[in-house]
All heavy atoms as a GROMACS GRO file, in nm:
protein
  621
    1MET      N    1   9.456  11.202   7.357
    1MET     CA    2   9.494  11.125   7.240
    1MET      C    3   9.646  11.117   7.225
    1MET      O    4   9.696  11.018   7.178
    1MET     CB    5   9.432  11.187   7.114
    1MET     CG    6   9.281  11.168   7.104
    1MET     SD    7   9.228  10.997   7.115
    1MET     CE    8   9.253  10.942   6.950
    2SER      N    9   9.716  11.222   7.267
    2SER     CA   10   9.862  11.220   7.249
    2SER      C   11   9.926  11.111   7.333
    2SER      O   12  10.024  11.049   7.291
    2SER     CB   13   9.921  11.356   7.283
    2SER     OG   14   9.902  11.387   7.419
    3HIS      N   15   9.871  11.083   7.451
    3HIS     CA   16   9.927  10.977   7.536
    3HIS      C   17   9.908  10.840   7.469
    3HIS      O   18   9.996  10.755   7.476
    3HIS     CB   19   9.862  10.977   7.674
    3HIS     CG   20   9.897  11.096   7.756
    3HIS    ND1   21  10.015  11.106   7.827
    3HIS    CD2   22   9.832  11.213   7.777
    3HIS    CE1   23  10.020  11.223   7.888
    3HIS    NE2   24   9.909  11.290   7.858
    4ILE      N   25   9.794  10.822   7.406
    4ILE     CA   26   9.770  10.695   7.336
    4ILE      C   27   9.868  10.681   7.220
    4ILE      O   28   9.926  10.575   7.199
    4ILE     CB   29   9.624  10.689   7.285
    4ILE    CG1   30   9.528  10.680   7.403
    4ILE    CG2   31   9.604  10.570   7.191
    4ILE    CD1   32   9.382  10.697   7.367
    5GLY      N   33   9.890  10.790   7.146
    5GLY     CA   34   9.984  10.786   7.034
    5GLY      C   35  10.125  10.753   7.078
    5GLY      O   36  10.195  10.674   7.013
    6ILE      N   37  10.169  10.812   7.186
    6ILE     CA   38  10.304  10.785   7.237
    6ILE      C   39  10.316  10.640   7.283
    6ILE      O   40  10.417  10.574   7.258
    6ILE     CB   41  10.341  10.883   7.351
    6ILE    CG1   42  10.359  11.023   7.293
    6ILE    CG2   43  10.464  10.837   7.426
    6ILE    CD1   44  10.374  11.131   7.395
    7THR      N   45  10.213  10.589   7.347
    7THR     CA   46  10.216  10.450   7.394
    7THR      C   47  10.220  10.354   7.275
    7THR      O   48  10.298  10.258   7.275
    7THR     CB   49  10.096  10.421   7.485
    7THR    OG1   50  10.100  10.512   7.595
    7THR    CG2   51  10.098  10.278   7.537
    8VAL      N   52  10.139  10.379   7.174
    8VAL     CA   53  10.140  10.294   7.055
    8VAL      C   54  10.276  10.303   6.985
    8VAL      O   55  10.328  10.202   6.937
    8VAL     CB   56  10.024  10.331   6.960
    8VAL    CG1   57  10.036  10.260   6.827
    8VAL    CG2   58   9.890  10.297   7.025
    9MET      N   59  10.335  10.422   6.982
    9MET     CA   60  10.467  10.438   6.923
    9MET      C   61  10.570  10.351   6.998
    9MET      O   62  10.660  10.293   6.937
    9MET     CB   63  10.511  10.584   6.926
    9MET     CG   64  10.645  10.609   6.861
    9MET     SD   65  10.694  10.782   6.864
    9MET     CE   66  10.723  10.807   7.038
   10THR      N   67  10.553  10.338   7.128
   10THR     CA   68  10.641  10.252   7.208
   10THR      C   69  10.634  10.108   7.159
   10THR      O   70  10.736  10.042   7.141
   10THR     CB   71  10.601  10.258   7.356
   10THR    OG1   72  10.617  10.391   7.402
   10THR    CG2   73  10.683  10.164   7.440
   11PHE      N   74  10.513  10.058   7.137
   11PHE     CA   75  10.496   9.921   7.090
   11PHE      C   76  10.564   9.902   6.955
   11PHE      O   77  10.633   9.802   6.932
   11PHE     CB   78  10.348   9.886   7.076
   11PHE     CG   79  10.266   9.902   7.203
   11PHE    CD1   80  10.131   9.931   7.195
   11PHE    CD2   81  10.323   9.889   7.329
   11PHE    CE1   82  10.055   9.946   7.310
   11PHE    CE2   83  10.247   9.903   7.444
   11PHE     CZ   84  10.113   9.931   7.434
   12ILE      N   85  10.547   9.999   6.865
   12ILE     CA   86  10.605   9.991   6.731
   12ILE      C   87  10.757   9.997   6.738
   12ILE      O   88  10.827   9.918   6.673
   12ILE     CB   89  10.550  10.104   6.642
   12ILE    CG1   90  10.400  10.083   6.618
   12ILE    CG2   91  10.627  10.114   6.510
   12ILE    CD1   92  10.329  10.202   6.556
   13GLN      N   93  10.811  10.088   6.818
   13GLN     CA   94  10.956  10.100   6.829
   13GLN      C   95  11.019   9.973   6.885
   13GLN      O   96  11.125   9.930   6.838
   13GLN     CB   97  10.994  10.220   6.915
   13GLN     CG   98  10.971  10.352   6.846
   13GLN     CD   99  11.005  10.469   6.935
   13GLN    OE1  100  10.982  10.466   7.057
   13GLN    NE2  101  11.058  10.573   6.876
   14GLN      N  102  10.958   9.912   6.986
   14GLN     CA  103  11.015   9.788   7.040
   14GLN      C  104  11.009   9.678   6.936
   14GLN      O  105  11.103   9.599   6.923
   14GLN     CB  106  10.945   9.744   7.168
   14GLN     CG  107  11.005   9.618   7.229
   14GLN     CD  108  11.153   9.632   7.260
   14GLN    OE1  109  11.194   9.721   7.333
   14GLN    NE2  110  11.237   9.544   7.204
   15ARG      N  111  10.901   9.671   6.858
   15ARG     CA  112  10.892   9.570   6.753
   15ARG      C  113  11.007   9.586   6.654
   15ARG      O  114  11.066   9.489   6.609
   15ARG     CB  115  10.757   9.582   6.681
   15ARG     CG  116  10.696   9.447   6.652
   15ARG     CD  117  10.556   9.456   6.596
   15ARG     NE  118  10.470   9.540   6.680
   15ARG     CZ  119  10.375   9.620   6.633
   15ARG    NH1  120  10.350   9.627   6.505
   15ARG    NH2  121  10.303   9.692   6.715
   16GLN      N  122  11.039   9.712   6.620
   16GLN     CA  123  11.151   9.737   6.530
   16GLN      C  124  11.284   9.699   6.595
   16GLN      O  125  11.373   9.645   6.530
   16GLN     CB  126  11.154   9.884   6.488
   16GLN     CG  127  11.038   9.922   6.398
   16GLN     CD  128  11.030  10.071   6.372
   16GLN    OE1  129  11.084  10.153   6.447
   16GLN    NE2  130  10.960  10.108   6.266
   17MET      N  131  11.298   9.725   6.725
   17MET     CA  132  11.422   9.692   6.796
   17MET      C  133  11.440   9.542   6.815
   17MET      O  134  11.551   9.496   6.838
   17MET     CB  135  11.426   9.762   6.932
   17MET     CG  136  11.449   9.910   6.926
   17MET     SD  137  11.597   9.961   6.835
   17MET     CE  138  11.726   9.878   6.926
   18ASN      N  139  11.333   9.465   6.804
   18ASN     CA  140  11.345   9.320   6.818
   18ASN      C  141  11.436   9.261   6.710
   18ASN      O  142  11.490   9.152   6.728
   18ASN     CB  143  11.208   9.253   6.813
   18ASN     CG  144  11.128   9.277   6.939
   18ASN    OD1  145  11.183   9.312   7.043
   18ASN    ND2  146  10.997   9.261   6.930
   19ASN      N  147  11.454   9.332   6.598
   19ASN     CA  148  11.542   9.286   6.490
   19ASN      C  149  11.685   9.331   6.511
   19ASN      O  150  11.773   9.296   6.434
   19ASN     CB  151  11.491   9.338   6.355
   19ASN     CG  152  11.354   9.283   6.323
   19ASN    OD1  153  11.324   9.168   6.353
   19ASN    ND2  154  11.270   9.364   6.261
   20ASP      N  155  11.711   9.410   6.613
   20ASP     CA  156  11.844   9.462   6.644
   20ASP      C  157  11.917   9.362   6.733
   20ASP      O  158  11.856   9.303   6.822
   20ASP     CB  159  11.830   9.597   6.715
   20ASP     CG  160  11.959   9.674   6.721
   20ASP    OD1  161  12.050   9.629   6.793
   20ASP    OD2  162  11.968   9.779   6.657
   21THR      N  163  12.045   9.343   6.709
   21THR     CA  164  12.121   9.244   6.787
   21THR      C  165  12.159   9.293   6.926
   21THR      O  166  12.196   9.212   7.011
   21THR     CB  167  12.250   9.204   6.712
   21THR    OG1  168  12.328   9.321   6.688
   21THR    CG2  169  12.216   9.135   6.581
   22ARG      N  170  12.150   9.423   6.951
   22ARG     CA  171  12.185   9.474   7.085
   22ARG      C  172  12.076   9.436   7.184
   22ARG      O  173  11.958   9.457   7.160
   22ARG     CB  174  12.201   9.626   7.080
   22ARG     CG  175  12.317   9.670   6.993
   22ARG     CD  176  12.316   9.818   6.974
   22ARG     NE  177  12.204   9.853   6.886
   22ARG     CZ  178  12.178   9.975   6.844
   22ARG    NH1  179  12.253  10.076   6.881
   22ARG    NH2  180  12.077  10.000   6.764
   23ASP      N  181  12.116   9.379   7.296
   23ASP     CA  182  12.016   9.336   7.395
   23ASP      C  183  12.003   9.435   7.511
   23ASP      O  184  11.934   9.408   7.608
   23ASP     CB  185  12.049   9.197   7.449
   23ASP     CG  186  12.176   9.192   7.532
   23ASP    OD1  187  12.252   9.292   7.534
   23ASP    OD2  188  12.199   9.088   7.597
   24ASP      N  189  12.070   9.552   7.498
   24ASP     CA  190  12.064   9.650   7.607
   24ASP      C  191  11.971   9.767   7.576
   24ASP      O  192  11.970   9.864   7.648
   24ASP     CB  193  12.204   9.700   7.640
   24ASP     CG  194  12.272   9.768   7.522
   24ASP    OD1  195  12.232   9.744   7.407
   24ASP    OD2  196  12.367   9.844   7.546
   25ILE      N  197  11.890   9.754   7.470
   25ILE     CA  198  11.792   9.858   7.438
   25ILE      C  199  11.654   9.797   7.453
   25ILE      O  200  11.617   9.705   7.381
   25ILE     CB  201  11.812   9.914   7.296
   25ILE    CG1  202  11.952   9.974   7.282
   25ILE    CG2  203  11.704  10.018   7.266
   25ILE    CD1  204  11.987  10.019   7.143
   26ILE      N  205  11.580   9.847   7.549
   26ILE     CA  206  11.445   9.798   7.578
   26ILE      C  207  11.353   9.920   7.581
   26ILE      O  208  11.383  10.019   7.648
   26ILE     CB  209  11.440   9.724   7.713
   26ILE    CG1  210  11.537   9.606   7.713
   26ILE    CG2  211  11.298   9.677   7.743
   26ILE    CD1  212  11.562   9.549   7.850
   27ILE      N  213  11.241   9.912   7.511
   27ILE     CA  214  11.151  10.026   7.503
   27ILE      C  215  11.018   9.989   7.568
   27ILE      O  216  10.954   9.891   7.530
   27ILE     CB  217  11.130  10.070   7.356
   27ILE    CG1  218  11.266  10.103   7.294
   27ILE    CG2  219  11.035  10.188   7.349
   27ILE    CD1  220  11.263  10.124   7.146
   28ASN      N  221  10.978  10.066   7.666
   28ASN     CA  222  10.852  10.048   7.736
   28ASN      C  223  10.788  10.185   7.757
   28ASN      O  224  10.855  10.288   7.746
   28ASN     CB  225  10.874   9.983   7.873
   28ASN     CG  226  10.909   9.837   7.862
   28ASN    OD1  227  10.829   9.757   7.818
   28ASN    ND2  228  11.031   9.803   7.901
   29ALA      N  229  10.662  10.186   7.791
   29ALA     CA  230  10.591  10.308   7.830
   29ALA      C  231  10.538  10.287   7.970
   29ALA      O  232  10.513  10.174   8.012
   29ALA     CB  233  10.476  10.336   7.734
   30CYS      N  234  10.522  10.397   8.044
   30CYS     CA  235  10.469  10.382   8.180
   30CYS      C  236  10.386  10.503   8.219
   30CYS      O  237  10.396  10.610   8.160
   30CYS     CB  238  10.580  10.360   8.280
   30CYS     SG  239  10.683  10.503   8.313
   31CYS      N  240  10.306  10.481   8.320
   31CYS     CA  241  10.226  10.586   8.380
   31CYS      C  242  10.266  10.593   8.527
   31CYS      O  243  10.255  10.493   8.598
   31CYS     CB  244  10.078  10.555   8.367
   31CYS     SG  245   9.973  10.674   8.452
   32PRO      N  246  10.313  10.708   8.574
   32PRO     CA  247  10.351  10.717   8.715
   32PRO      C  248  10.231  10.722   8.809
   32PRO      O  249  10.246  10.705   8.929
   32PRO     CB  250  10.431  10.847   8.721
   32PRO     CG  251  10.375  10.929   8.610
   32PRO     CD  252  10.338  10.830   8.502
   33GLY      N  253  10.114  10.746   8.754
   33GLY     CA  254   9.994  10.759   8.836
   33GLY      C  255   9.964  10.904   8.867
   33GLY      O  256  10.028  10.996   8.816
   34PHE      N  257   9.865  10.927   8.950
   34PHE     CA  258   9.822  11.062   8.988
   34PHE      C  259   9.909  11.106   9.105
   34PHE      O  260   9.892  11.063   9.218
   34PHE     CB  261   9.674  11.057   9.026
   34PHE     CG  262   9.607  11.190   9.037
   34PHE    CD1  263   9.644  11.298   8.958
   34PHE    CD2  264   9.503  11.208   9.127
   34PHE    CE1  265   9.580  11.421   8.968
   34PHE    CE2  266   9.438  11.330   9.138
   34PHE     CZ  267   9.477  11.436   9.059
   35VAL      N  268  10.006  11.191   9.075
   35VAL     CA  269  10.111  11.228   9.169
   35VAL      C  270  10.088  11.370   9.223
   35VAL      O  271  10.041  11.458   9.151
   35VAL     CB  272  10.250  11.218   9.101
   35VAL    CG1  273  10.361  11.256   9.195
   35VAL    CG2  274  10.272  11.076   9.048
   36GLN      N  275  10.126  11.391   9.347
   36GLN     CA  276  10.114  11.523   9.413
   36GLN      C  277  10.220  11.618   9.356
   36GLN      O  278  10.332  11.625   9.406
   36GLN     CB  279  10.137  11.510   9.564
   36GLN     CG  280  10.041  11.421   9.636
   36GLN     CD  281  10.088  11.393   9.778
   36GLN    OE1  282  10.175  11.460   9.832
   36GLN    NE2  283  10.030  11.292   9.838
   37THR      N  284  10.183  11.688   9.249
   37THR     CA  285  10.274  11.785   9.187
   37THR      C  286  10.196  11.913   9.159
   37THR      O  287  10.074  11.919   9.177
   37THR     CB  288  10.331  11.733   9.054
   37THR    OG1  289  10.222  11.712   8.963
   37THR    CG2  290  10.409  11.603   9.073
   38ASP      N  291  10.265  12.015   9.112
   38ASP     CA  292  10.197  12.138   9.074
   38ASP      C  293  10.094  12.111   8.965
   38ASP      O  294   9.988  12.173   8.962
   38ASP     CB  295  10.298  12.242   9.024
   38ASP     CG  296  10.388  12.295   9.135
   38ASP    OD1  297  10.353  12.278   9.254
   38ASP    OD2  298  10.493  12.353   9.102
   39MET      N  299  10.126  12.018   8.873
   39MET     CA  300  10.036  11.987   8.762
   39MET      C  301   9.901  11.934   8.812
   39MET      O  302   9.797  11.960   8.752
   39MET     CB  303  10.099  11.887   8.666
   39MET     CG  304  10.016  11.860   8.543
   39MET     SD  305  10.089  11.735   8.434
   39MET     CE  306  10.216  11.832   8.357
   40SER      N  307   9.901  11.861   8.924
   40SER     CA  308   9.777  11.806   8.978
   40SER      C  309   9.722  11.891   9.092
   40SER      O  310   9.632  11.847   9.164
   40SER     CB  311   9.801  11.663   9.028
   40SER     OG  312   9.883  11.664   9.144
   41SER      N  313   9.777  12.012   9.107
   41SER     CA  314   9.740  12.098   9.220
   41SER      C  315   9.759  12.027   9.353
   41SER      O  316   9.686  12.048   9.448
   41SER     CB  317   9.596  12.149   9.206
   41SER     OG  318   9.582  12.224   9.088
   42HIS      N  319   9.855  11.936   9.356
   42HIS     CA  320   9.892  11.857   9.476
   42HIS      C  321   9.775  11.775   9.529
   42HIS      O  322   9.764  11.754   9.649
   42HIS     CB  323   9.950  11.948   9.583
   42HIS     CG  324  10.075  12.017   9.536
   42HIS    ND1  325  10.198  11.957   9.541
   42HIS    CD2  326  10.095  12.138   9.479
   42HIS    CE1  327  10.288  12.038   9.489
   42HIS    NE2  328  10.228  12.150   9.452
   43LYS      N  329   9.689  11.729   9.438
   43LYS     CA  330   9.572  11.650   9.478
   43LYS      C  331   9.590  11.500   9.457
   43LYS      O  332   9.505  11.423   9.495
   43LYS     CB  333   9.449  11.698   9.401
   43LYS     CG  334   9.409  11.840   9.438
   43LYS     CD  335   9.288  11.885   9.362
   43LYS     CE  336   9.255  12.030   9.400
   43LYS     NZ  337   9.144  12.082   9.324
   44GLY      N  338   9.699  11.460   9.394
   44GLY     CA  339   9.721  11.318   9.369
   44GLY      C  340   9.749  11.242   9.497
   44GLY      O  341   9.806  11.296   9.592
   45PRO      N  342   9.713  11.113   9.500
   45PRO     CA  343   9.737  11.033   9.620
   45PRO      C  344   9.883  10.987   9.634
   45PRO      O  345   9.924  10.948   9.742
   45PRO     CB  346   9.644  10.913   9.603
   45PRO     CG  347   9.627  10.900   9.456
   45PRO     CD  348   9.633  11.040   9.401
   46LYS      N  349   9.960  10.992   9.525
   46LYS     CA  350  10.099  10.944   9.531
   46LYS      C  351  10.196  11.060   9.555
   46LYS      O  352  10.179  11.168   9.501
   46LYS     CB  353  10.138  10.878   9.399
   46LYS     CG  354  10.076  10.744   9.375
   46LYS     CD  355  10.136  10.682   9.250
   46LYS     CE  356  10.088  10.540   9.230
   46LYS     NZ  357  10.153  10.480   9.112
   47THR      N  358  10.299  11.030   9.633
   47THR     CA  359  10.408  11.126   9.650
   47THR      C  360  10.494  11.123   9.523
   47THR      O  361  10.483  11.030   9.441
   47THR     CB  362  10.496  11.091   9.770
   47THR    OG1  363  10.562  10.966   9.744
   47THR    CG2  364  10.415  11.082   9.899
   48ILE      N  365  10.581  11.220   9.508
   48ILE     CA  366  10.672  11.222   9.393
   48ILE      C  367  10.758  11.096   9.395
   48ILE      O  368  10.782  11.034   9.290
   48ILE     CB  369  10.757  11.350   9.395
   48ILE    CG1  370  10.667  11.470   9.368
   48ILE    CG2  371  10.871  11.342   9.295
   48ILE    CD1  372  10.732  11.604   9.388
   49GLN      N  373  10.804  11.055   9.512
   49GLN     CA  374  10.887  10.935   9.523
   49GLN      C  375  10.809  10.811   9.479
   49GLN      O  376  10.864  10.723   9.411
   49GLN     CB  377  10.939  10.918   9.666
   49GLN     CG  378  11.040  11.020   9.708
   49GLN     CD  379  10.978  11.154   9.751
   49GLN    OE1  380  10.856  11.170   9.760
   49GLN    NE2  381  11.064  11.252   9.776
   50GLU      N  382  10.684  10.801   9.518
   50GLU     CA  383  10.602  10.686   9.477
   50GLU      C  384  10.577  10.688   9.326
   50GLU      O  385  10.577  10.583   9.261
   50GLU     CB  386  10.469  10.687   9.552
   50GLU     CG  387  10.482  10.658   9.700
   50GLU     CD  388  10.356  10.685   9.779
   50GLU    OE1  389  10.275  10.772   9.739
   50GLU    OE2  390  10.338  10.618   9.883
   51GLY      N  391  10.557  10.807   9.270
   51GLY     CA  392  10.536  10.818   9.126
   51GLY      C  393  10.660  10.783   9.046
   51GLY      O  394  10.651  10.743   8.930
   52ALA      N  395  10.777  10.796   9.106
   52ALA     CA  396  10.902  10.768   9.036
   52ALA      C  397  10.938  10.620   9.034
   52ALA      O  398  11.026  10.579   8.959
   52ALA     CB  399  11.016  10.846   9.101
   53VAL      N  400  10.871  10.538   9.112
   53VAL     CA  401  10.909  10.397   9.125
   53VAL      C  402  10.907  10.324   8.991
   53VAL      O  403  11.005  10.258   8.954
   53VAL     CB  404  10.819  10.324   9.229
   53VAL    CG1  405  10.840  10.174   9.224
   53VAL    CG2  406  10.846  10.378   9.368
   54THR      N  407  10.799  10.332   8.915
   54THR     CA  408  10.791  10.259   8.788
   54THR      C  409  10.891  10.310   8.685
   54THR      O  410  10.961  10.229   8.622
   54THR     CB  411  10.647  10.260   8.732
   54THR    OG1  412  10.561  10.195   8.827
   54THR    CG2  413  10.636  10.187   8.600
   55PRO      N  414  10.903  10.443   8.662
   55PRO     CA  415  11.004  10.488   8.566
   55PRO      C  416  11.147  10.447   8.604
   55PRO      O  417  11.226  10.407   8.517
   55PRO     CB  418  10.990  10.641   8.567
   55PRO     CG  419  10.851  10.667   8.613
   55PRO     CD  420  10.819  10.555   8.707
   56VAL      N  421  11.180  10.451   8.732
   56VAL     CA  422  11.315  10.410   8.776
   56VAL      C  423  11.332  10.260   8.756
   56VAL      O  424  11.437  10.214   8.709
   56VAL     CB  425  11.342  10.453   8.922
   56VAL    CG1  426  11.469  10.390   8.975
   56VAL    CG2  427  11.347  10.604   8.932
   57TYR      N  428  11.231  10.183   8.790
   57TYR     CA  429  11.235  10.037   8.768
   57TYR      C  430  11.266  10.007   8.622
   57TYR      O  431  11.353   9.925   8.591
   57TYR     CB  432  11.101   9.976   8.811
   57TYR     CG  433  11.073   9.839   8.757
   57TYR    CD1  434  11.140   9.727   8.806
   57TYR    CD2  435  10.978   9.819   8.656
   57TYR    CE1  436  11.114   9.600   8.757
   57TYR    CE2  437  10.952   9.693   8.606
   57TYR     CZ  438  11.020   9.584   8.656
   57TYR     OH  439  10.994   9.458   8.608
   58LEU      N  440  11.196  10.074   8.531
   58LEU     CA  441  11.218  10.050   8.388
   58LEU      C  442  11.357  10.096   8.343
   58LEU      O  443  11.422  10.030   8.262
   58LEU     CB  444  11.110  10.119   8.305
   58LEU     CG  445  10.970  10.059   8.319
   58LEU    CD1  446  10.867  10.147   8.248
   58LEU    CD2  447  10.967   9.917   8.265
   59ALA      N  448  11.402  10.209   8.396
   59ALA     CA  449  11.534  10.260   8.358
   59ALA      C  450  11.647  10.168   8.401
   59ALA      O  451  11.753  10.165   8.339
   59ALA     CB  452  11.554  10.399   8.417
   60LEU      N  453  11.625  10.091   8.506
   60LEU     CA  454  11.731  10.005   8.561
   60LEU      C  455  11.719   9.858   8.520
   60LEU      O  456  11.792   9.774   8.573
   60LEU     CB  457  11.732  10.017   8.714
   60LEU     CG  458  11.763  10.157   8.768
   60LEU    CD1  459  11.753  10.159   8.919
   60LEU    CD2  460  11.900  10.204   8.721
   61LEU      N  461  11.632   9.827   8.424
   61LEU     CA  462  11.622   9.689   8.377
   61LEU      C  463  11.757   9.646   8.318
   61LEU      O  464  11.820   9.722   8.245
   61LEU     CB  465  11.513   9.675   8.270
   61LEU     CG  466  11.369   9.685   8.317
   61LEU    CD1  467  11.275   9.687   8.197
   61LEU    CD2  468  11.333   9.570   8.410
   62PRO      N  469  11.801   9.525   8.348
   62PRO     CA  470  11.931   9.480   8.296
   62PRO      C  471  11.924   9.444   8.148
   62PRO      O  472  11.817   9.412   8.096
   62PRO     CB  473  11.962   9.357   8.381
   62PRO     CG  474  11.828   9.306   8.423
   62PRO     CD  475  11.740   9.427   8.437
   63ALA      N  476  12.040   9.447   8.083
   63ALA     CA  477  12.049   9.403   7.943
   63ALA      C  478  11.999   9.260   7.933
   63ALA      O  479  12.016   9.179   8.022
   63ALA     CB  480  12.192   9.412   7.896
   64GLY      N  481  11.932   9.231   7.822
   64GLY     CA  482  11.882   9.096   7.801
   64GLY      C  483  11.746   9.070   7.861
   64GLY      O  484  11.694   8.959   7.851
   65THR      N  485  11.685   9.172   7.922
   65THR     CA  486  11.552   9.155   7.981
   65THR      C  487  11.452   9.117   7.871
   65THR      O  488  11.451   9.178   7.765
   65THR     CB  489  11.507   9.285   8.050
   65THR    OG1  490  11.593   9.309   8.161
   65THR    CG2  491  11.364   9.276   8.099
   66THR      N  492  11.370   9.018   7.897
   66THR     CA  493  11.269   8.977   7.799
   66THR      C  494  11.129   9.025   7.836
   66THR      O  495  11.040   9.026   7.753
   66THR     CB  496  11.267   8.824   7.781
   66THR    OG1  497  11.242   8.762   7.907
   66THR    CG2  498  11.400   8.775   7.724
   67SER      N  499  11.110   9.062   7.961
   67SER     CA  500  10.981   9.114   8.004
   67SER      C  501  11.003   9.201   8.128
   67SER      O  502  11.074   9.158   8.220
   67SER     CB  503  10.885   9.000   8.038
   67SER     OG  504  10.759   9.051   8.080
   68PRO      N  505  10.952   9.320   8.130
   68PRO     CA  506  10.869   9.384   8.029
   68PRO      C  507  10.954   9.433   7.911
   68PRO      O  508  11.067   9.477   7.929
   68PRO     CB  509  10.808   9.502   8.103
   68PRO     CG  510  10.906   9.537   8.208
   68PRO     CD  511  10.971   9.408   8.247
   69LYS      N  512  10.898   9.423   7.794
   69LYS     CA  513  10.967   9.464   7.672
   69LYS      C  514  10.860   9.501   7.571
   69LYS      O  515  10.785   9.414   7.526
   69LYS     CB  516  11.055   9.351   7.622
   69LYS     CG  517  11.150   9.388   7.512
   69LYS     CD  518  11.245   9.273   7.486
   69LYS     CE  519  11.350   9.312   7.384
   69LYS     NZ  520  11.446   9.202   7.362
   70GLY      N  521  10.849   9.630   7.541
   70GLY     CA  522  10.745   9.676   7.449
   70GLY      C  523  10.609   9.678   7.514
   70GLY      O  524  10.508   9.654   7.449
   71ASN      N  525  10.606   9.707   7.644
   71ASN     CA  526  10.481   9.704   7.719
   71ASN      C  527  10.448   9.840   7.780
   71ASN      O  528  10.532   9.930   7.782
   71ASN     CB  529  10.489   9.601   7.833
   71ASN     CG  530  10.504   9.461   7.783
   71ASN    OD1  531  10.609   9.400   7.800
   71ASN    ND2  532  10.401   9.406   7.722
   72PHE      N  533  10.328   9.850   7.831
   72PHE     CA  534  10.284   9.967   7.908
   72PHE      C  535  10.271   9.920   8.053
   72PHE      O  536  10.208   9.819   8.081
   72PHE     CB  537  10.148  10.016   7.857
   72PHE     CG  538  10.091  10.127   7.940
   72PHE    CD1  539  10.136  10.257   7.924
   72PHE    CD2  540   9.994  10.101   8.035
   72PHE    CE1  541  10.084  10.360   8.001
   72PHE    CE2  542   9.942  10.203   8.113
   72PHE     CZ  543   9.987  10.333   8.095
   73LEU      N  544  10.334   9.996   8.144
   73LEU     CA  545  10.333   9.957   8.285
   73LEU      C  546  10.278  10.069   8.374
   73LEU      O  547  10.297  10.187   8.344
   73LEU     CB  548  10.474   9.924   8.335
   73LEU     CG  549  10.534   9.792   8.288
   73LEU    CD1  550  10.596   9.806   8.153
   73LEU    CD2  551  10.633   9.744   8.388
   74SER      N  552  10.216  10.029   8.481
   74SER     CA  553  10.173  10.118   8.586
   74SER      C  554  10.191  10.041   8.716
   74SER      O  555  10.160   9.921   8.722
   74SER     CB  556  10.027  10.159   8.567
   74SER     OG  557   9.984  10.246   8.668
   75ASP      N  558  10.244  10.105   8.818
   75ASP     CA  559  10.274  10.039   8.945
   75ASP      C  560  10.360   9.914   8.924
   75ASP      O  561  10.337   9.809   8.985
   75ASP     CB  562  10.144  10.004   9.020
   75ASP     CG  563  10.069  10.129   9.063
   75ASP    OD1  564  10.134  10.227   9.101
   75ASP    OD2  565   9.944  10.128   9.056
   76CYS      N  566  10.459   9.925   8.834
   76CYS     CA  567  10.553   9.816   8.802
   76CYS      C  568  10.483   9.689   8.753
   76CYS      O  569  10.537   9.580   8.764
   76CYS     CB  570  10.643   9.784   8.921
   76CYS     SG  571  10.753   9.920   8.966
   77THR      N  572  10.365   9.706   8.697
   77THR     CA  573  10.286   9.594   8.648
   77THR      C  574  10.247   9.618   8.503
   77THR      O  575  10.204   9.728   8.468
   77THR     CB  576  10.157   9.577   8.732
   77THR    OG1  577  10.194   9.562   8.869
   77THR    CG2  578  10.076   9.457   8.689
   78ILE      N  579  10.264   9.515   8.419
   78ILE     CA  580  10.223   9.527   8.279
   78ILE      C  581  10.072   9.537   8.272
   78ILE      O  582  10.000   9.458   8.331
   78ILE     CB  583  10.272   9.404   8.199
   78ILE    CG1  584  10.425   9.401   8.195
   78ILE    CG2  585  10.215   9.407   8.056
   78ILE    CD1  586  10.484   9.276   8.134
   79LYS      N  587  10.027   9.639   8.199
   79LYS     CA  588   9.883   9.659   8.177
   79LYS      C  589   9.851   9.624   8.033
   79LYS      O  590   9.916   9.672   7.940
   79LYS     CB  591   9.843   9.804   8.205
   79LYS     CG  592   9.879   9.853   8.345
   79LYS     CD  593   9.806   9.775   8.451
   79LYS     CE  594   9.842   9.827   8.590
   79LYS     NZ  595   9.782   9.753   8.696
   80ASN      N  596   9.753   9.537   8.012
   80ASN     CA  597   9.715   9.495   7.877
   80ASN      C  598   9.626   9.598   7.812
   80ASN      O  599   9.542   9.659   7.876
   80ASN     CB  600   9.645   9.360   7.881
   80ASN     CG  601   9.738   9.248   7.923
   80ASN    OD1  602   9.854   9.247   7.885
   80ASN    ND2  603   9.689   9.158   8.005
   81TRP      N  604   9.647   9.615   7.682
   81TRP     CA  605   9.566   9.708   7.602
   81TRP      C  606   9.476   9.629   7.510
   81TRP      O  607   9.521   9.538   7.442
   81TRP     CB  608   9.658   9.796   7.519
   81TRP     CG  609   9.713   9.912   7.594
   81TRP    CD1  610   9.776   9.910   7.715
   81TRP    CD2  611   9.709  10.048   7.554
   81TRP    NE1  612   9.811  10.035   7.751
   81TRP    CE2  613   9.772  10.123   7.655
   81TRP    CE3  614   9.660  10.113   7.442
   81TRP    CZ2  615   9.784  10.259   7.646
   81TRP    CZ3  616   9.674  10.249   7.435
   81TRP    CH2  617   9.735  10.322   7.535
   82GLY      N  618   9.348   9.668   7.507
   82GLY     CA  619   9.253   9.615   7.409
   82GLY      C  620   9.228   9.473   7.420
   82GLY      O  621   9.188   9.396   7.352
   0.00000   0.00000   0.00000
């Protein structure tokens, strides 16, 4: 449930930021996927480098980006909710 709450908070925060004149603040949520880490007992199919692709992609979006903006992404793809 906490992951759902954080993702919904992302949608709300971006909606609030839409009224802000700064175009260099973009809020998104992402899932790196099932990654080979201690947390997954190294059973995930993705390497750490593969799991980092979507978060790094989002971190490097240029100012003025209109999409993705206020979205949830996995594998650098917007995933629709509900």
